[in-house]
N, C-alpha and C positions, 0 to 999 in steps of 0.2 A: 676170688667168686663175692658176687654183691650176695651177697646175707640177709640185710634186715629191707622189711615193708616196708611201707606206712600207708596205714586205712584213715584218712579222714572221714570222720564220723560223725559231726558239727552240727548237722544242719536241725531242722527242725520238720521238716517233713509234708508241708503245709498242703500242697496234693491232696496229699491223703487224708486229712483231715473229713470226722474224728477218730482216725484207728491211729494214728500214730498223734492223738493230745497226750495217752500213758503210752504210749508203745514205741522205740525209734524203730521208724521204718526200717530198717537194717535188719531188723530184729523180723518183720514182713516174712513170712513162708512161702515162697516159690517153692511148691505141694505140701513136699516133704519138710524140707529145711529154711532154715531165714537166709535171704540175700546177703549177709557179708560170708556166710561160712564158705559160700559157694566162690565168694572170691580169696579168700583162703586157703581155698583147696583148690587152684586157682596156683597162686603167687610158689605154695608147699610143693606140689608135681614144675614148678619151675626152676626145684633149691635151695628156696627159702625156706628162714626158720628160725626164725631173729621177728615179732608182729608186733610193730605199735600203731598204735590209738587213737585217734584225735578226737577228746569227744567232750560233751557237755553238762546242761541240768536234762536230768530225765533220760542221760543214756547209762545207766546205772547194769542195764537187763543187755547189751555185750557181753557185756563182765562178767556178768556168772557165767553169760553161755559159757564161756570159754572160761574156762574152768568146772570144777566136778562136784555134782553136789549131790552128799554121805548122801542125803532125805529121800532123793529119788530111785538111787544107783538100790538105797538098801530095801526100798519096798516095792521093786521091781525083777529086787535077786530071784533068781529058778526061776522063772517067767519065759515066754517065745519073744516079751517086749526087749531083755538087754541089749537084744542085736538091732535096737530100730538106732540102740548108742554107741555102736559102734562105728559112724563112720567121724562122730562129734569126739570120743574118748582117743582117736587116733595121731588128730591136731595136740589135743594140749598131751597125750603123753611125750609127743615124739619134737614139741618147739616151743618155745617162749614168748611170752604179752607181757606187753605194757601201756600201760598206758595215759594218757595223761589229759589235761582242758583249755580248749581256747575259750577262752568267757566271754571275749565275743566275738561276733559274723565277722568278720572284713574282710572274704574272700577269703579263695583257695587258693593266693599268695601265704596270706598268714597264715595259717591253716599250719600246711606244710613248715612256713613255720617256726610255730607255738612245737613241731613236733623232735626238733635239732637236736631234742636233748636227749630222745630216743633213739636218735637218727647215728650223733657221731662223726668223725670226719669222715664217714665212708661214704663211697658209692650207695645208696638204697631206690629201692624199685616205693611204687604209689600209686593206688587201687581205689580210684573212685567203686565200688561199692551198685552204687547206682546202673552202670555198666556192666550187665550182666556181659560179660561174649560164650557165648562154646565152638568148638572147631568139630573136626570128624575123625569117627574115633581113629583108636592109634595113630593122632596124630597132638604134634607141640598145642599146647597152648599157645594163647596172646603170650603171657608172660614169657614164657619160655620161649619161643620165636623169637622177646626183642634180648630175650638174654646172650641168645646165643650172638648177636646184630651188636650189642652193647660187649663182646669178651674180642669182636675181631677191631674193634674203629673208638674202644674204652672214654663214649661222652653221651652228652645227655642226647636222647632217643625219644618223641612223641607217638602215640598210635595214630591213625585216623584210618577215616574212613570219607569217601567220597559220599555229601549229601548232595539232595536234589537243592538249586539253585539256594529257591524260597522258605528254605531253610538256614539259613545261614547263617541269622541271627542266635542261634542258640548254643556254636560253640564259637572257639576260636577255631580262626579258619589260618590255613598258614598258606606259602609258596617259596617257591625253592623250587631249587636244581637239579634234575633229574640226574640217578649214580648210575642205579638199575633198574629191571622194572619193578615199581614199590616202591623202592626209597628216594629219599630226596632230601636235599643241603636247601636246610631252609636259608630263608632273602627276608621274609617279612612276615610273622604272626601282627593279626587282627582279633582282638576279641571284640563276639557278639556284633560283625561288620551289616548294614543289611545288605540286600545283594546287589547297591551298581554299587555298593563301595566291601565289596570280599575282593582278594585277588583271588581266588577260586572257588573251588570247592569241597576243597579235599577239608574236612577237619578233625581239628583234631577229642580224642576218646576217652574216656578212663584210667589207659594205661599211660604212662610215664614211667625211665629209669633216668636218673639223675646226679651230675657229681656233688658234693659236697662243696662246692666253690658256689653254687643254687642261694646257699645261705643267705651267703654278706649280700647276691645280689638283689635278693626280697629286700632288703637291712634295707637296702639305698631306693628301693621300689614307691615313689611312691604312688598314692590307688588310681584305678584308674576308670575302666568303667566299670558306672555306680558308685561312684565311689571307694571298690574296693582297691587288695592288689591281686591285682593279676599273677597268678604264674606263666600267663603268656608273653605281661610285661618283661620281668623278669630271665623270660626260654629267650625274645628277642633281643638283647642285649645279652647274654650268653654267647646268640648267637654270630650278632655283629664284631664276636674278639676272640670268638674260638670258633664248633661247633655243635651243632646240633641239628639230628636226620628227624627224618618224619618216617617214618614206617607202615607203609599201607598192610594192613592183617590179614592172614588168609583164616574166617571166619568167620560170624554172626556176630552181630550187633543186640540189646533188643533194650533199650531204655526204660529201667523200669525205673528212674524220677515221672515214669509218665502214669494214669494209666493204664491208659490202651497198651502201654511197652511192657506192663509188668502183668494182662493177663496176656500180651502175645504168650512172653518166655513160661507163662505158668501152664503155658495153650505144649509148651514145644519139649520141654521138659516132663509133663506128665506122659506126654505118645511117647519121647526118643527112649526117656530117659527113667524115667516109672516104670512102665509099667513093662519097656525090659528086660526088669532089675526081681519083678516079677513071679 
């Protein structure tokens, strides 16, 4: 079983300034819950119980969120507000959380490599909290869908979705051989290609399951696009020497790394989750 899930959360969140000057972007609320908590809940529902966070300067609030606040608990004890902490209490009590720092921003590949001491020699998932994913009630979350595929194929898997051709420059884009509906064996991957150089319109989003040999590959991967160590470059080498699958997940994704996507996600949660639970 895969038990470990890594959250790279060291970015500065500059698109949300000035809100993110002193607050981590991942702590910004989608209605009444921090963005990063939704990602942890998705992973917990998929069977993960050991969570590692690759953080940076000014990110202490993430660590505090996944810890008990004794002063707050004391202040609201016996009041109707206690129930508002149920979801985070359950996560804290049923899972473990570990943190390490990425001292320099050198790309997603480098962030994942920085988390090696939290993962060890084990297969693991990676969740980018910016990509907020929802599925129909009663159906598996995106990561749970991917775990089922990993249990069958035992190789690295990336989640993909179709994007407009003029947006390929925002993503890693794959080419692959179709194995069955929505599942591809990757033959090529390009980081943020212009539309005329994109191998397809199938873009990688922030859900990965990786086998531990990826760490050695990242270590020998030279900086690529924008001078950063790109996970797509490492995954392409892994694909050429073995197998990496791309899975067109069932569900909807909101790009909460952008203002528009964040507002859309907030509206969705308010109408379809928050109001329904009141």
